[in-house]
LODREN-125077 format. One record per residue (C-alpha): x, y, z; residue in one letter; residue number from 0; chain. Coordinates in nm, 4 decimals, padded with zeros to 6 digits. Example, Ala and Ser with C-alpha at 12.3 -4.5 7.8 and 13.67 -1.06 7.14 Angstrom:
LODREN-125077
01.2300|-00.4500|00.7800|A|0|A
01.3670|-00.1060|00.7140|S|1|A
This chain:
LODREN-125077
-03.9139|-02.7678|-00.9612|X|0|A
-03.6621|-03.0374|-01.0586|X|1|A
-03.4138|-03.1483|-00.7958|X|2|A
-03.0937|-02.9525|-00.8398|X|3|A
-02.7426|-03.0391|-00.7271|X|4|A
-02.5757|-02.7114|-00.6384|X|5|A
-02.1980|-02.6661|-00.6014|X|6|A
-02.0171|-02.3483|-00.5000|X|7|A
-01.7170|-02.2345|-00.7020|X|8|A
-01.5606|-01.9025|-00.7941|X|9|A
-01.4484|-01.7159|-01.1024|X|10|A
-01.0860|-01.6444|-01.1930|X|11|A
-01.1313|-01.3049|-01.0270|X|12|A
-01.2418|-01.4617|-00.7013|X|13|A
-01.6146|-01.3886|-00.7291|X|14|A
-01.8709|-01.6475|-00.6244|X|15|A
-01.9965|-01.8865|-00.8907|X|16|A
-02.2800|-02.1413|-00.8815|X|17|A
-02.2625|-02.4738|-01.0647|X|18|A
-02.5912|-02.6572|-01.1308|X|19|A
-02.5900|-03.0351|-01.1759|X|20|A
-02.2201|-03.0147|-01.2685|X|21|A
-02.3288|-02.8952|-01.6136|X|22|A
-02.4002|-02.5223|-01.6055|X|23|A
-02.2166|-02.2309|-01.4462|X|24|A
-02.3816|-01.9147|-01.3109|X|25|A
-02.1940|-01.5981|-01.2136|X|26|A
-02.3158|-01.3492|-00.9541|X|27|A
-02.5028|-01.0635|-01.1247|X|28|A
-02.6561|-00.8333|-00.8598|X|29|A
-02.8360|-00.8154|-00.5225|X|30|A
-03.2018|-00.7112|-00.4986|X|31|A
-03.3500|-00.4784|-00.2355|X|32|A
-03.4771|-00.7786|-00.0387|X|33|A
-03.1117|-00.8976|-00.0271|X|34|A
-03.1753|-01.1924|-00.2559|X|35|A
-02.8916|-01.2596|-00.5023|X|36|A
-02.9314|-01.3108|-00.8738|X|37|A
-02.6948|-01.5379|-01.0688|X|38|A
-02.6979|-01.5562|-01.4475|X|39|A
-02.5703|-01.8250|-01.6838|X|40|A
-02.2151|-01.7465|-01.7933|X|41|A
-02.3386|-01.7486|-02.1557|X|42|A
-02.5561|-01.4461|-02.0815|X|43|A
-02.2851|-01.2035|-02.1968|X|44|A
-02.1801|-01.4061|-02.5010|X|45|A
-02.3366|-01.4328|-02.8446|X|46|A
-02.5711|-01.6987|-02.7040|X|47|A
-02.7232|-01.4447|-02.4617|X|48|A
-02.8603|-01.7306|-02.2532|X|49|A
-03.1399|-01.6055|-02.0238|X|50|A
-03.1187|-01.8822|-01.7645|X|51|A
-03.0851|-01.7536|-01.4081|X|52|A
-03.1227|-01.8570|-01.0460|X|53|A
-03.2124|-01.6478|-00.7384|X|54|A
-03.1110|-01.7318|-00.3773|X|55|A
-03.1992|-01.5815|-00.0432|X|56|A
-02.9439|-01.5172|00.2350|X|57|A
-02.9454|-01.8834|00.3375|X|58|A
-02.8783|-02.0073|-00.0150|X|59|A
-03.2345|-02.1320|-00.0576|X|60|A
-03.3653|-02.1187|-00.4150|X|61|A
-03.6332|-01.8546|-00.4648|X|62|A
-03.6626|-01.8772|-00.8404|X|63|A
-03.4960|-02.0761|-01.1161|X|64|A
-03.5136|-02.0618|-01.4949|X|65|A
-03.3253|-02.3646|-01.6271|X|66|A
-03.3914|-02.3193|-01.9969|X|67|A
-03.0617|-02.2869|-02.1870|X|68|A
-03.0030|-02.2158|-02.5553|X|69|A
-02.6630|-02.3871|-02.5689|X|70|A
-02.5064|-02.7264|-02.5033|X|71|A
-02.4205|-02.8553|-02.1576|X|72|A
-02.0760|-02.7606|-02.0291|X|73|A
-01.9763|-03.0558|-01.8165|X|74|A
-01.6042|-03.0270|-01.8760|X|75|A
-01.5863|-02.6523|-01.8050|X|76|A
-01.7992|-02.6996|-01.4945|X|77|A
-01.5749|-02.9827|-01.3730|X|78|A
-01.2645|-02.7727|-01.4438|X|79|A
-01.3947|-02.4778|-01.2396|X|80|A
-01.5067|-02.7030|-00.9571|X|81|A
-01.1743|-02.8856|-00.9445|X|82|A
-00.9738|-02.5605|-00.9343|X|83|A
-01.1944|-02.4165|-00.6633|X|84|A
-01.1782|-02.7218|-00.4374|X|85|A
-00.8020|-02.7461|-00.4743|X|86|A
-00.7679|-02.3754|-00.3910|X|87|A
-00.9908|-02.4281|-00.0863|X|88|A
-00.7769|-02.7231|00.0238|X|89|A
-00.4619|-02.5138|-00.0101|X|90|A
-00.6096|-02.2304|00.1969|X|91|A
-00.6870|-02.4760|00.4788|X|92|A
-00.3219|-02.5786|00.5034|X|93|A
-00.1058|-02.3978|00.7573|X|94|A
00.2024|-02.4704|00.5426|X|95|A
00.0846|-02.4546|00.1797|X|96|A
00.4415|-02.4843|00.0470|X|97|A
00.4414|-02.8462|00.1691|X|98|A
00.1421|-02.9386|-00.0432|X|99|A
00.2001|-03.1899|-00.3225|X|100|A
-00.0114|-03.0725|-00.6203|X|101|A
-00.0586|-03.4207|-00.7681|X|102|A
-00.1718|-03.5678|-00.4356|X|103|A
-00.4306|-03.2948|-00.3816|X|104|A
-00.5555|-03.3371|-00.7373|X|105|A
-00.5995|-03.7133|-00.6933|X|106|A
-00.8118|-03.6620|-00.3819|X|107|A
-01.0370|-03.4028|-00.5463|X|108|A
-01.0693|-03.5855|-00.8787|X|109|A
-01.2192|-03.8945|-00.7177|X|110|A
-01.5194|-03.6891|-00.6088|X|111|A
-01.5490|-03.5027|-00.9387|X|112|A
-01.5685|-03.8273|-01.1346|X|113|A
-01.4868|-03.9356|-01.4883|X|114|A
-01.5296|-03.5905|-01.6451|X|115|A
-01.2570|-03.4406|-01.4247|X|116|A
-00.9862|-03.2572|-01.6268|X|117|A
-00.6328|-03.3953|-01.6539|X|118|A
-00.3786|-03.2911|-01.3948|X|119|A
-00.1475|-03.1230|-01.6456|X|120|A
-00.4274|-02.8885|-01.7532|X|121|A
-00.4505|-02.7297|-01.4058|X|122|A
-00.1021|-02.7925|-01.2636|X|123|A
00.0124|-02.4324|-01.3211|X|124|A
-00.3052|-02.3016|-01.1556|X|125|A
-00.2414|-02.5172|-00.8472|X|126|A
00.1171|-02.3923|-00.8178|X|127|A
-00.0025|-02.0305|-00.8470|X|128|A
-00.2530|-02.0914|-00.5678|X|129|A
00.0183|-02.2410|-00.3478|X|130|A
00.2376|-01.9367|-00.4086|X|131|A
-00.0468|-01.7022|-00.3107|X|132|A
00.0293|-01.7533|00.0568|X|133|A
-00.0633|-01.4363|00.2523|X|134|A
00.2218|-01.1981|00.1914|X|135|A
00.3583|-00.8833|00.3540|X|136|A
00.4504|-00.5609|00.1779|X|137|A
00.6685|-00.3720|00.4275|X|138|A
00.9208|-00.4292|00.7045|X|139|A
00.6673|-00.3125|00.9615|X|140|A
00.4385|-00.6039|00.8681|X|141|A
00.6988|-00.8718|00.9433|X|142|A
00.5530|-01.0747|01.2323|X|143|A
00.7411|-01.1197|01.5588|X|144|A
00.6295|-01.4824|01.5774|X|145|A
00.5465|-01.7311|01.3030|X|146|A
00.5519|-02.1077|01.2576|X|147|A
00.8181|-02.0657|00.9876|X|148|A
01.0505|-01.9253|01.2554|X|149|A
01.0812|-02.2773|01.4007|X|150|A
01.3066|-02.5392|01.2384|X|151|A
01.2170|-02.9044|01.1796|X|152|A
01.4213|-02.9788|01.4922|X|153|A
01.1718|-02.7572|01.6820|X|154|A
01.4342|-02.4901|01.7469|X|155|A
01.4280|-02.1145|01.6948|X|156|A
01.5305|-01.9982|01.3499|X|157|A
01.4715|-01.6231|01.3804|X|158|A
01.7225|-01.4757|01.6281|X|159|A
01.7033|-01.0977|01.5819|X|160|A
01.4656|-00.8363|01.4436|X|161|A
01.4505|-00.4580|01.4427|X|162|A
01.3125|-00.1966|01.2045|X|163|A
01.5973|-00.2411|00.9535|X|164|A
01.7087|-00.6024|00.9627|X|165|A
01.5818|-00.9504|01.0495|X|166|A
01.8361|-01.2301|01.1044|X|167|A
01.7839|-01.6060|01.0792|X|168|A
02.0220|-01.8618|01.2260|X|169|A
01.9477|-02.2089|01.3619|X|170|A
02.1314|-02.3309|01.6751|X|171|A
02.3400|-02.5654|01.4604|X|172|A
02.4335|-02.2807|01.2268|X|173|A
02.5337|-02.0777|01.5337|X|174|A
02.7546|-02.3690|01.6462|X|175|A
02.9322|-02.3802|01.3078|X|176|A
02.9571|-02.0019|01.3019|X|177|A
03.1383|-01.9849|01.6368|X|178|A
03.3566|-02.2932|01.5907|X|179|A
03.4832|-02.2140|01.2417|X|180|A
03.5002|-01.8351|01.2522|X|181|A
03.8534|-01.8145|01.1086|X|182|A
03.7250|-01.8380|00.7514|X|183|A
03.4008|-01.6475|00.7122|X|184|A
03.2552|-01.5478|00.3758|X|185|A
02.9914|-01.2801|00.3382|X|186|A
02.7893|-01.1720|00.0375|X|187|A
02.4488|-01.0331|-00.0529|X|188|A
02.1981|-01.1164|-00.3236|X|189|A
01.9302|-00.8867|-00.4608|X|190|A
01.7470|-01.1451|-00.6714|X|191|A
01.5801|-01.3378|-00.3879|X|192|A
01.5192|-01.0327|-00.1663|X|193|A
01.1430|-00.9739|-00.1166|X|194|A
01.0075|-00.6646|-00.2928|X|195|A
00.9898|-00.4553|00.0248|X|196|A
01.3556|-00.5234|00.1170|X|197|A
01.6940|-00.4206|-00.0207|X|198|A
01.9048|-00.7361|-00.0057|X|199|A
01.9479|-01.0814|00.1505|X|200|A
02.2792|-01.0895|00.3393|X|201|A
02.4400|-01.4349|00.3736|X|202|A
02.7354|-01.5667|00.5770|X|203|A
02.9184|-01.8929|00.5061|X|204|A
03.1887|-02.0607|00.7121|X|205|A
03.4645|-02.2862|00.5869|X|206|A
03.4922|-02.6140|00.7803|X|207|A
03.8527|-02.7310|00.7241|X|208|A
03.7843|-03.0747|00.8775|X|209|A
03.5482|-03.1472|00.5887|X|210|A
03.6948|-02.9105|00.3305|X|211|A
03.3386|-02.7819|00.2981|X|212|A
03.1383|-02.4596|00.3258|X|213|A
02.8235|-02.4186|00.5356|X|214|A
02.5755|-02.1332|00.5290|X|215|A
02.5602|-01.9978|00.8829|X|216|A
02.3142|-01.7053|00.8770|X|217|A
02.0653|-01.5172|00.6613|X|218|A
01.9703|-01.1524|00.7042|X|219|A
01.6993|-00.9601|00.5207|X|220|A
01.7961|-00.5945|00.4982|X|221|A
01.5585|-00.3051|00.4696|X|222|A
01.8053|-00.0679|00.3003|X|223|A
02.1698|-00.0317|00.2030|X|224|A
02.2687|00.1190|00.5393|X|225|A
02.1429|-00.1938|00.7158|X|226|A
02.4354|-00.3944|00.5714|X|227|A
02.6829|-00.2419|00.8167|X|228|A
02.4370|-00.2901|01.1034|X|229|A
02.3875|-00.6554|01.0106|X|230|A
02.7642|-00.7092|00.9966|X|231|A
02.8112|-00.5613|01.3440|X|232|A
02.5249|-00.7663|01.4904|X|233|A
02.6164|-01.0990|01.3308|X|234|A
02.9949|-01.0837|01.3804|X|235|A
03.0903|-00.8022|01.6209|X|236|A
03.4444|-00.9206|01.7035|X|237|A
03.5581|-01.0679|01.3730|X|238|A
03.8087|-00.9045|01.1401|X|239|A
03.6419|-00.8768|00.7991|X|240|A
03.8319|-00.8874|00.4699|X|241|A
03.6346|-00.7919|00.1618|X|242|A
03.6340|-00.9815|-00.1670|X|243|A
03.9132|-00.8773|-00.4047|X|244|A
03.6856|-00.9334|-00.7050|X|245|A
03.4293|-00.6855|-00.5710|X|246|A
03.7093|-00.4388|-00.4912|X|247|A
03.8374|-00.4458|-00.8496|X|248|A
03.4897|-00.4483|-00.9991|X|249|A
03.3852|-00.1419|-00.7996|X|250|A
03.6965|00.0497|-00.9048|X|251|A
03.6526|-00.0616|-01.2644|X|252|A
03.2948|00.0640|-01.2787|X|253|A
03.3896|00.4036|-01.1373|X|254|A
03.6935|00.4297|-01.3628|X|255|A
03.4764|00.3622|-01.6685|X|256|A
03.2248|00.6207|-01.5516|X|257|A
03.4721|00.8952|-01.4586|X|258|A
03.7891|00.8633|-01.6662|X|259|A
03.7679|00.5695|-01.9094|X|260|A
03.9212|00.7469|-02.2124|X|261|A
04.1786|00.9292|-02.0034|X|262|A
04.3160|00.6060|-01.8524|X|263|A
04.3137|00.4124|-02.1815|X|264|A
04.4928|00.6872|-02.3741|X|265|A
04.7524|00.7889|-02.1153|X|266|A
05.0244|00.5432|-02.0151|X|267|A
05.0968|00.7221|-01.6853|X|268|A
04.7334|00.6973|-01.5776|X|269|A
04.7163|00.3364|-01.6903|X|270|A
05.0098|00.2567|-01.4602|X|271|A
04.8559|00.4601|-01.1739|X|272|A
04.5206|00.2865|-01.2119|X|273|A
04.6784|-00.0594|-01.2008|X|274|A
04.8819|00.0460|-00.8999|X|275|A
04.5542|00.1311|-00.7216|X|276|A
04.4119|-00.2088|-00.8245|X|277|A
04.7128|-00.3851|-00.6719|X|278|A
04.7070|-00.2019|-00.3382|X|279|A
04.5345|-00.4999|-00.1664|X|280|A
04.8611|-00.6926|-00.2143|X|281|A
05.0956|-00.4182|-00.0917|X|282|A
05.2258|-00.3813|00.2615|X|283|A
04.9509|-00.1683|00.4269|X|284|A
05.2186|00.0547|00.5804|X|285|A
05.3046|00.1853|00.2316|X|286|A
04.9536|00.2339|00.0906|X|287|A
04.9027|00.5961|00.2024|X|288|A
05.2444|00.6976|00.0718|X|289|A
05.1749|00.5362|-00.2657|X|290|A
04.8331|00.7013|-00.2872|X|291|A
04.9650|01.0491|-00.2063|X|292|A
05.2508|01.0094|-00.4535|X|293|A
05.0050|00.9194|-00.7311|X|294|A
04.7749|01.2051|-00.6351|X|295|A
05.0598|01.4571|-00.6274|X|296|A
05.1718|01.3523|-00.9751|X|297|A
04.8144|01.3838|-01.1111|X|298|A
04.7818|01.7355|-00.9652|X|299|A
05.1091|01.8434|-01.1245|X|300|A
05.0046|01.7064|-01.4657|X|301|A
04.6420|01.8276|-01.4428|X|302|A
04.4856|01.4841|-01.4721|X|303|A
04.1589|01.6267|-01.3436|X|304|A
03.9258|01.3372|-01.4262|X|305|A
04.1589|01.0856|-01.2659|X|306|A
04.1761|01.3079|-00.9581|X|307|A
03.7991|01.2686|-00.9264|X|308|A
03.8506|00.8915|-00.9390|X|309|A
04.1222|00.9142|-00.6726|X|310|A
03.8852|01.1145|-00.4506|X|311|A
03.6268|00.8358|-00.4777|X|312|A
03.8962|00.5835|-00.3805|X|313|A
04.0068|00.7977|-00.0854|X|314|A
03.6562|00.8456|00.0555|X|315|A
03.5576|00.4826|00.0041|X|316|A
03.8663|00.2727|00.0769|X|317|A
04.0766|00.4991|00.2951|X|318|A
03.8040|00.6639|00.5056|X|319|A
03.4817|00.4596|00.4896|X|320|A
03.6594|00.1214|00.5116|X|321|A
03.9636|00.0283|00.7151|X|322|A
04.2611|-00.0690|00.4987|X|323|A
04.2927|-00.4046|00.6755|X|324|A
03.9403|-00.4885|00.5550|X|325|A
04.0541|-00.5043|00.1914|X|326|A
04.4271|-00.5762|00.2194|X|327|A
04.5555|-00.9341|00.1728|X|328|A
04.9236|-00.8752|00.2360|X|329|A
04.9256|-01.0926|00.5489|X|330|A
04.6336|-01.3208|00.4602|X|331|A
04.6146|-01.4869|00.1212|X|332|A
04.4233|-01.8054|00.2119|X|333|A
04.0990|-01.6787|00.0531|X|334|A
04.0922|-01.3735|-00.1720|X|335|A
03.7378|-01.3968|-00.3114|X|336|A
03.3969|-01.4830|-00.1717|X|337|A
03.3229|-01.7405|-00.4428|X|338|A
03.1932|-01.9654|-00.1641|X|339|A
02.9104|-01.7200|-00.1015|X|340|A
02.8599|-01.6454|-00.4699|X|341|A
02.8063|-02.0152|-00.5437|X|342|A
02.5383|-02.0420|-00.2742|X|343|A
02.3715|-01.7269|-00.4056|X|344|A
02.3543|-01.8862|-00.7504|X|345|A
02.2011|-02.1991|-00.5968|X|346|A
01.9458|-01.9880|-00.4096|X|347|A
01.8600|-01.7799|-00.7165|X|348|A
01.7974|-02.0986|-00.9129|X|349|A
01.5250|-02.2067|-00.6689|X|350|A
01.2953|-01.9213|-00.7687|X|351|A
01.1691|-01.8281|-01.1134|X|352|A
01.0987|-01.4760|-00.9834|X|353|A
01.1378|-01.2779|-00.6625|X|354|A
00.9918|-01.4891|-00.3803|X|355|A
00.7453|-01.3625|-00.1247|X|356|A
00.8716|-01.3169|00.2301|X|357|A
00.7127|-01.6368|00.3608|X|358|A
00.8202|-01.8412|00.0590|X|359|A
01.1795|-01.7276|00.1118|X|360|A
01.1778|-01.8059|00.4845|X|361|A
01.0232|-02.1467|00.4182|X|362|A
01.3037|-02.2271|00.1707|X|363|A
01.5839|-02.0987|00.3959|X|364|A
01.4400|-02.2868|00.6932|X|365|A
01.4275|-02.6116|00.4975|X|366|A
01.7848|-02.5651|00.3813|X|367|A
01.9135|-02.4925|00.7333|X|368|A
01.7258|-02.7933|00.8753|X|369|A
01.9349|-03.0283|00.6587|X|370|A
02.2722|-02.9192|00.7978|X|371|A
02.2881|-03.1235|01.1230|X|372|A
02.2331|-03.4503|00.9368|X|373|A
02.4662|-03.3759|00.6438|X|374|A
02.7404|-03.2530|00.8797|X|375|A
02.7185|-03.5648|01.0951|X|376|A
02.7279|-03.7959|00.7928|X|377|A
03.0296|-03.6182|00.6487|X|378|A
03.2120|-03.6275|00.9832|X|379|A
03.1504|-04.0045|00.9970|X|380|A
03.2819|-04.0428|00.6432|X|381|A
02.9478|-04.1569|00.5033|X|382|A
02.9367|-03.8673|00.2588|X|383|A
03.2827|-03.7803|00.1361|X|384|A
03.3514|-03.4956|-00.0953|X|385|A
03.6548|-03.4603|-00.3180|X|386|A
03.9154|-03.2115|-00.2095|X|387|A
03.8948|-02.8742|-00.3712|X|388|A
04.1510|-02.8115|-00.6413|X|389|A
04.3991|-02.5426|-00.5542|X|390|A
04.3014|-02.2289|-00.7391|X|391|A
04.5716|-02.1196|-00.9821|X|392|A
04.4693|-01.7545|-00.9384|X|393|A
04.5347|-01.7779|-00.5647|X|394|A
04.8824|-01.9134|-00.6359|X|395|A
04.9443|-01.6309|-00.8817|X|396|A
04.8380|-01.3725|-00.6240|X|397|A
05.0644|-01.5344|-00.3645|X|398|A
05.3533|-01.4960|-00.6070|X|399|A
05.2642|-01.1283|-00.6632|X|400|A
05.2651|-01.0601|-00.2887|X|401|A
05.5929|-01.2448|-00.2439|X|402|A
05.7495|-01.0339|-00.5182|X|403|A
05.6277|-00.7160|-00.3447|X|404|A
05.7725|-00.8385|-00.0144|X|405|A
06.1117|-00.8992|-00.1776|X|406|A
06.1072|-00.5445|-00.3123|X|407|A
06.0701|-00.3934|00.0349|X|408|A
């Protein structure tokens, strides 16, 4: 029997594949009663119906080999399969596959493959897919208590809290910023980057007036919608929260359109009432209940039934479920939206072409948080200055609205 050079590879479906002399590929076919394995040429199931085969025992020793082929050699295809397999094997050996540089791995493998090795661009997408196939989890129960991704580059703890509904990440430096600059705290959630088994990623950002800059100070992965309130209580138990005015108006607008769109648009009284409800965040909170009951009484008298349903939603949501001070800006007009959080969400969403896996997300958040100590120090020293934010004209307009309401009191 001729001397054979045997390489191990695998098919696209992960099944074992044998490559002979870097020219011919054989896929696993079946196992005999004596436990020997039969591999057939990949052209066996094509129009060529090549009958070449090779049989191995348990120790990969050749028992029988028929090397007669009825087709040309396939050096390039063999090299392509071998290159992909070795790169995949190299990725699996890495404890942090997200750190792997595809081009560097390819260069190392290609030197052994030789001249016939395929070009990098032909397998780049395959390498990236292999990197992204890091072992994943599919439920909250599978989230590990300990993991190397829970440690920052500064060798500090990144994961600070975990229960059956929420897991919270915050580096010590983020905790420092969170406590020091707690006067201006912005909170928002994003669904796009939340792993499939979770509901939302909940993010806090603090405004650092010394630098006129925002810093992300915690990340929470929530199991369900109810976990949002729990995360808020855990992350900032003693802080007064004021919700985003844009979300307030958007929520009311959606429910108005669903419940009484035509009624409001066609009735001037209801149009005025609806806008009065929209402007309640800028009214003295002592008058809000009186205004609400006056509007409701008028709607009952005039049989505006659909709008009464809308008012009931407002009552249950903003007068019972939430405290009025959580959405009222009468005495605090410094920040009326959470655009600071929205902008970071957009940045985070842009990092992923699709929903990330749990470990991919944590790896990205960890890397981002690990940069903060250095960037903060450089900015404090004046090495990295940032232009002052332009005063938002909408904020000035809202200030004027509130002032006009105050003069009317």
